[in-house]
LOKOLKOL-739182 format. One line per 3 residues: their letters; for each residue z, x, y of N, C-alpha, C, O. Coordinates in nm, 3 decimals. Layout:
// residues N
a = Z X Y Z X Y Z X Y Z X Y; ...
This chain:
// residues 125
msa = -12.103 18.945 25.257 -12.039 18.845 25.113 -12.222 18.924 25.053 -12.320 18.926 25.127; -12.219 18.981 24.903 -12.335 19.079 24.895 -12.436 18.898 24.812 -12.407 18.783 24.779; -12.543 18.981 24.818 -12.625 18.816 24.735 -12.647 18.781 24.651 -12.712 18.680 24.622
knk = -12.585 18.877 24.570 -12.503 18.834 24.419 -12.405 18.750 24.409 -12.393 18.684 24.305; -12.302 18.733 24.534 -12.190 18.678 24.530 -12.270 18.548 24.599 -12.262 18.448 24.528; -12.338 18.530 24.710 -12.432 18.464 24.746 -12.474 18.322 24.627 -12.457 18.201 24.612
fll = -12.536 18.437 24.568 -12.586 18.342 24.419 -12.532 18.275 24.348 -12.583 18.164 24.335; -12.407 18.302 24.269 -12.303 18.291 24.226 -12.250 18.184 24.270 -12.236 18.075 24.213; -12.211 18.225 24.404 -12.163 18.032 24.443 -12.257 17.935 24.479 -12.206 17.825 24.457
lll = -12.374 17.924 24.526 -12.458 17.865 24.473 -12.495 17.786 24.314 -12.523 17.666 24.303; -12.490 17.856 24.232 -12.506 17.839 24.137 -12.347 17.733 24.075 -12.384 17.652 23.990; -12.243 17.728 24.096 -12.124 17.693 24.121 -12.180 17.527 24.120 -12.147 17.447 24.033
ifv = -12.267 17.497 24.230 -12.317 17.391 24.226 -12.305 17.281 24.117 -12.284 17.162 24.140; -12.324 17.340 23.989 -12.368 17.304 23.865 -12.257 17.262 23.817 -12.259 17.186 23.720; -12.146 17.299 23.869 -11.984 17.256 23.766 -12.010 17.096 23.823 -12.075 17.037 23.736
pit = -11.990 17.031 23.908 -12.022 16.912 23.927 -12.103 16.818 23.866 -12.084 16.711 23.808; -12.219 16.900 23.901 -12.284 16.820 23.856 -12.356 16.767 23.744 -12.439 16.677 23.734; -12.285 16.878 23.631 -12.293 16.884 23.479 -12.194 16.741 23.446 -12.210 16.628 23.401
laa = -12.064 16.840 23.510 -11.940 16.661 23.459 -11.995 16.521 23.540 -11.928 16.420 23.520; -12.104 16.511 23.625 -12.173 16.386 23.629 -12.257 16.340 23.546 -12.285 16.230 23.498; -12.314 16.517 23.536 -12.421 16.398 23.412 -12.396 16.403 23.264 -12.485 16.356 23.193
ewl = -12.308 16.445 23.215 -12.190 16.402 23.135 -12.076 16.244 23.099 -12.038 16.176 23.003; -12.058 16.254 23.276 -12.023 16.102 23.269 -12.092 16.001 23.250 -12.040 15.901 23.199; -12.271 16.006 23.298 -12.331 15.922 23.286 -12.412 15.920 23.198 -12.491 15.826 23.207
kls = -12.429 16.004 23.093 -12.465 16.004 22.972 -12.538 16.013 23.000 -12.612 15.917 22.984; -12.595 16.135 23.069 -12.737 16.156 23.077 -12.808 16.233 22.868 -12.764 16.228 22.753; -12.906 16.280 22.926 -12.992 16.300 22.825 -12.946 16.453 22.724 -13.032 16.540 22.735
pvl = -12.844 16.485 22.647 -12.762 16.598 22.553 -12.798 16.707 22.635 -12.729 16.753 22.726; -12.951 16.762 22.586 -13.045 16.809 22.635 -12.968 16.907 22.765 -12.907 17.013 22.783; -13.031 16.764 22.849 -12.988 16.851 22.960 -12.871 16.903 23.056 -12.856 16.979 23.152
vfv = -12.779 16.796 22.955 -12.613 16.802 23.004 -12.609 16.996 22.941 -12.556 17.078 23.016; -12.653 17.031 22.839 -12.689 17.124 22.777 -12.705 17.284 22.886 -12.653 17.396 22.888; -12.845 17.184 22.993 -12.930 17.360 23.040 -12.793 17.322 23.146 -12.710 17.410 23.123
lsa = -12.737 17.225 23.254 -12.667 17.178 23.283 -12.499 17.297 23.285 -12.458 17.366 23.378; -12.455 17.284 23.184 -12.344 17.334 23.144 -12.397 17.517 23.137 -12.325 17.605 23.185; -12.479 17.537 23.096 -12.568 17.712 23.082 -12.546 17.734 23.181 -12.458 17.820 23.188
lai = -12.594 17.687 23.305 -12.612 17.704 23.470 -12.413 17.758 23.526 -12.373 17.857 23.587; -12.329 17.621 23.458 -12.245 17.576 23.550 -12.159 17.735 23.503 -12.076 17.796 23.570; -12.210 17.765 23.382 -12.035 17.878 23.328 -12.121 18.014 23.333 -12.074 18.117 23.283
vpl = -12.267 18.011 23.405 -12.282 18.192 23.453 -12.157 18.243 23.592 -12.102 18.351 23.616; -12.153 18.152 23.638 -12.040 18.211 23.792 -11.954 18.166 23.760 -11.929 18.107 23.864; -11.847 18.130 23.670 -11.738 18.110 23.604 -11.734 18.223 23.541 -11.625 18.273 23.566
aaf = -11.832 18.336 23.427 -11.815 18.389 23.330 -11.797 18.465 23.450 -11.683 18.511 23.444; -11.862 18.509 23.575 -11.865 18.675 23.624 -11.772 18.675 23.735 -11.741 18.783 23.784; -11.715 18.547 23.789 -11.571 18.585 23.874 -11.492 18.596 23.734 -11.509 18.716 23.715
iae = -11.417 18.551 23.624 -11.393 18.546 23.573 -11.360 18.782 23.535 -11.275 18.870 23.527; -11.524 18.750 23.526 -11.523 18.941 23.467 -11.452 18.983 23.595 -11.355 19.058 23.587; -11.508 18.926 23.742 -11.462 19.057 23.871 -11.330 19.029 23.893 -11.268 19.099 23.974
ate = -11.260 18.912 23.819 -11.076 18.920 23.864 -11.034 19.031 23.782 -10.971 19.130 23.818; -11.104 18.985 23.599 -10.980 19.072 23.575 -10.996 19.224 23.581 -10.905 19.298 23.545; -11.151 19.283 23.642 -11.155 19.419 23.726 -11.107 19.410 23.813 -11.076 19.529 23.823
via = -11.074 19.375 23.882 -10.971 19.391 24.003 -10.891 19.398 23.976 -10.839 19.508 23.995; -10.799 19.284 23.902 -10.656 19.316 23.843 -10.665 19.498 23.795 -10.654 19.599 23.864; -10.689 19.482 23.657 -10.726 19.600 23.590 -10.714 19.754 23.720 -10.654 19.861 23.713
aii = -10.782 19.708 23.804 -10.818 19.860 23.885 -10.651 19.855 23.988 -10.614 19.928 24.081; -10.592 19.752 23.927 -10.403 19.743 24.045 -10.292 19.763 23.897 -10.173 19.782 23.924; -10.332 19.759 23.742 -10.218 19.780 23.686 -10.231 19.877 23.582 -10.144 19.897 23.497
gpt = -10.367 19.954 23.591 -10.399 20.099 23.546 -10.466 20.056 23.453 -10.479 19.934 23.454; -10.533 20.129 23.342 -10.631 20.176 23.239 -10.584 20.052 23.147 -10.635 19.941 23.131; -10.442 20.125 23.081 -10.414 20.068 22.952 -10.430 19.918 22.973 -10.517 19.844 22.925
lgg = -10.270 19.869 23.101 -10.309 19.734 23.085 -10.389 19.637 23.108 -10.391 19.519 23.073; -10.503 19.749 23.216 -10.611 19.662 23.211 -10.710 19.630 23.103 -10.758 19.519 23.084; -10.734 19.739 23.034 -10.771 19.733 22.923 -10.776 19.581 22.823 -10.873 19.521 22.777
lln = -10.679 19.563 22.817 -10.611 19.488 22.759 -10.632 19.347 22.801 -10.642 19.250 22.726; -10.637 19.348 22.941 -10.671 19.221 23.014 -10.800 19.169 22.987 -10.837 19.056 22.953; -10.881 19.311 23.014 -11.047 19.306 22.983 -11.030 19.190 22.838 -11.059 19.072 22.818
atf = -10.970 19.295 22.763 -11.038 19.267 22.621 -10.967 19.101 22.615 -11.048 19.025 22.561; -10.826 19.023 22.663 -10.832 18.973 22.646 -10.900 18.841 22.676 -10.920 18.751 22.595; -10.948 18.844 22.869 -10.986 18.740 22.928 -11.206 18.797 22.939 -11.295 18.736 22.998
gnl = -11.214 18.890 22.882 -11.380 18.913 22.897 -11.482 18.799 22.830 -11.592 18.757 22.865; -11.391 18.767 22.713 -11.521 18.619 22.653 -11.402 18.498 22.640 -11.365 18.451 22.533; -11.349 18.460 22.773 -11.244 18.335 22.796 -11.408 18.260 22.777 -11.421 18.220 22.661
tem = -11.514 18.237 22.851 -11.596 18.150 22.790 -11.675 18.125 22.649 -11.742 18.023 22.633; -11.664 18.214 22.560 -11.612 18.176 22.408 -11.561 18.085 22.410 -11.605 17.970 22.413; -11.419 18.138 22.408 -11.315 18.050 22.350 -11.306 17.955 22.405 -11.257 17.855 22.353
vvs = -11.350 17.962 22.527 -11.345 17.785 22.604 -11.440 17.692 22.503 -11.409 17.591 22.439; -11.581 17.771 22.515 -11.676 17.674 22.423 -11.637 17.657 22.306 -11.651 17.545 22.258; -11.587 17.745 22.241 -11.501 17.742 22.088 -11.414 17.599 22.080 -11.446 17.500 22.016
vva = -11.251 17.623 22.196 -11.170 17.510 22.182 -11.266 17.361 22.205 -11.221 17.260 22.153; -11.365 17.353 22.263 -11.425 17.188 22.310 -11.514 17.185 22.171 -11.512 17.072 22.123; -11.614 17.305 22.072 -11.587 17.240 21.945 -11.551 17.209 21.843 -11.591 17.118 21.771
lra = -11.458 17.297 21.824 -11.341 17.251 21.753 -11.298 17.142 21.756 -11.276 17.079 21.652; -11.271 17.085 21.904 -11.172 16.951 21.887 -11.302 16.862 21.865 -11.285 16.748 21.823; -11.420 16.903 21.890 -11.539 16.781 21.877 -11.612 16.791 21.757 -11.729 16.751 21.752
glv = -11.548 16.846 21.648 -11.520 16.881 21.523 -11.638 17.005 21.448 -11.676 17.016 21.332; -11.665 17.072 21.548 -11.840 17.169 21.526 -11.780 17.294 21.527 -11.759 17.367 21.624; -11.751 17.316 21.392 -11.713 17.413 21.278 -11.832 17.515 21.334 -11.800 17.598 21.419
evv = -11.974 17.508 21.284 -12.043 17.559 21.271 -12.078 17.656 21.407 -12.108 17.772 21.438; -12.056 17.538 21.459 -12.098 17.636 21.657 -11.995 17.719 21.673 -12.049 17.817 21.724; -11.852 17.749 21.660 -11.723 17.771 21.700 -11.790 17.927 21.559 -11.814 18.037 21.609
kas = -11.807 17.912 21.421 -11.883 18.015 21.387 -11.993 18.149 21.459 -11.989 18.272 21.468; -12.108 18.013 21.511 -12.219 18.096 21.567 -12.127 18.169 21.698 -12.140 18.291 21.705; -12.063 18.124 21.770 -12.011 18.145 21.895 -11.965 18.316 21.887 -11.996 18.427 21.931
ilg = -11.868 18.246 21.799 -11.796 18.387 21.776 -11.889 18.509 21.704 -11.869 18.625 21.739; -11.997 18.476 21.600 -12.075 18.600 21.625 -12.171 18.627 21.691 -12.206 18.745 21.684; -12.246 18.544 21.771 -12.315 18.592 21.881 -12.262 18.683 22.011 -12.327 18.753 22.088
aii = -12.104 18.651 22.005 -12.042 18.742 22.061 -12.036 18.870 22.037 -12.085 18.961 22.104; -11.940 18.879 21.886 -12.007 18.987 21.850 -12.117 19.078 21.818 -12.115 19.200 21.798; -12.176 19.028 21.818 -12.326 19.076 21.793 -12.375 19.130 21.939 -12.400 19.250 21.949
anl = -12.389 19.055 22.037 -12.334 19.113 22.203 -12.285 19.154 22.236 -12.324 19.173 22.351; -12.102 19.251 22.200 -12.022 19.288 22.221 -12.074 19.451 22.204 -12.077 19.543 22.286; -12.114 19.444 22.061 -12.115 19.538 21.961 -12.290 19.568 21.935 -12.377 19.619 22.005
llg = -12.289 19.532 21.851 -12.496 19.583 21.863 -12.534 19.573 21.997 -12.601 19.668 22.037; -12.512 19.492 22.069 -12.636 19.505 22.253 -12.563 19.623 22.299 -12.626 19.728 22.304; -12.466 19.623 22.327 -12.366 19.697 22.402 -12.399 19.859 22.377 -12.427 19.962 22.438
lgl = -12.378 19.808 22.249 -12.406 19.993 22.176 -12.540 20.023 22.204 -12.558 20.139 22.241; -12.657 19.937 22.194 -12.783 19.957 22.152 -12.842 19.994 22.341 -12.916 20.084 22.379; -12.785 19.905 22.408 -12.814 19.925 22.548 -12.785 20.040 22.603 -12.875 20.087 22.672
amf = -12.633 20.133 22.589 -12.587 20.225 22.613 -12.728 20.332 22.589 -12.797 20.383 22.677; -12.748 20.348 22.399 -12.795 20.475 22.358 -12.978 20.431 22.464 -13.034 20.503 22.547; -13.003 20.354 22.436 -13.086 20.384 22.530 -13.133 20.367 22.648 -13.249 20.379 22.687
lgg = -13.019 20.333 22.716 -13.052 20.394 22.817 -12.997 20.557 22.905 -13.019 20.602 23.017; -12.899 20.616 22.757 -12.890 20.731 22.785 -13.009 20.812 22.765 -13.071 20.888 22.839; -13.027 20.772 22.635 -13.136 20.825 22.568 -13.259 20.858 22.700 -13.312 20.967 22.719
lrf = -13.279 20.763 22.759 -13.369 20.752 22.875 -13.336 20.864 22.999 -13.412 20.917 23.080; -13.228 20.872 22.981 -13.223 21.044 23.090 -13.160 21.137 23.067 -13.129 21.218 23.155; -13.120 21.150 22.923 -13.067 21.239 22.796 -13.165 21.287 22.740 -13.239 21.190 22.722
qqq = -13.223 21.399 22.692 -13.295 21.421 22.536 -13.231 21.403 22.425 -13.267 21.342 22.325; -13.108 21.475 22.451 -12.981 21.489 22.315 -12.881 21.462 22.345 -12.821 21.549 22.409; -12.814 21.345 22.322 -12.670 21.294 22.310 -12.588 21.327 22.214 -12.624 21.353 22.099
nfv = -12.409 21.331 22.279 -12.394 21.371 22.172 -12.256 21.285 22.141 -12.224 21.200 22.223; -12.172 21.306 22.021 -12.112 21.159 22.061 -11.951 21.210 21.972 -11.938 21.234 21.852; -11.825 21.216 22.104 -11.717 21.292 22.053 -11.650 21.217 21.957 -11.714 21.112 21.942
st = -11.546 21.219 21.879 -11.492 21.155 21.765 -11.367 21.135 21.845 -11.310 21.026 21.841; -11.329 21.218 21.906 -11.170 21.265 21.927 -11.154 21.141 22.017 -11.046 21.117 22.070
């Protein structure tokens, strides 16, 4: 087992701790921090599972699966926030996902490509 998987398994302890903190009505800030720590391994395991399945079913269906479940954590946050009437949180979550997926991903790819290649080409086809 890799060190990454061991660390993610260790972070899973925050799932029941978060549920207990919410049940005990602890500070909302503490519950938020615990929730953020609890969602990290869950998102990582979902991403790993979609990659493994995509390798088996092929690139077309794999891409669709990855696009569908790649943002599952945002969908969960959105459903919970909508049930609580927090429409502004849902808007912010969707905007954050768009910024992270488009701008951050593209910018990081350009930056890392620029470190290796002096000039980069974009083929539109």
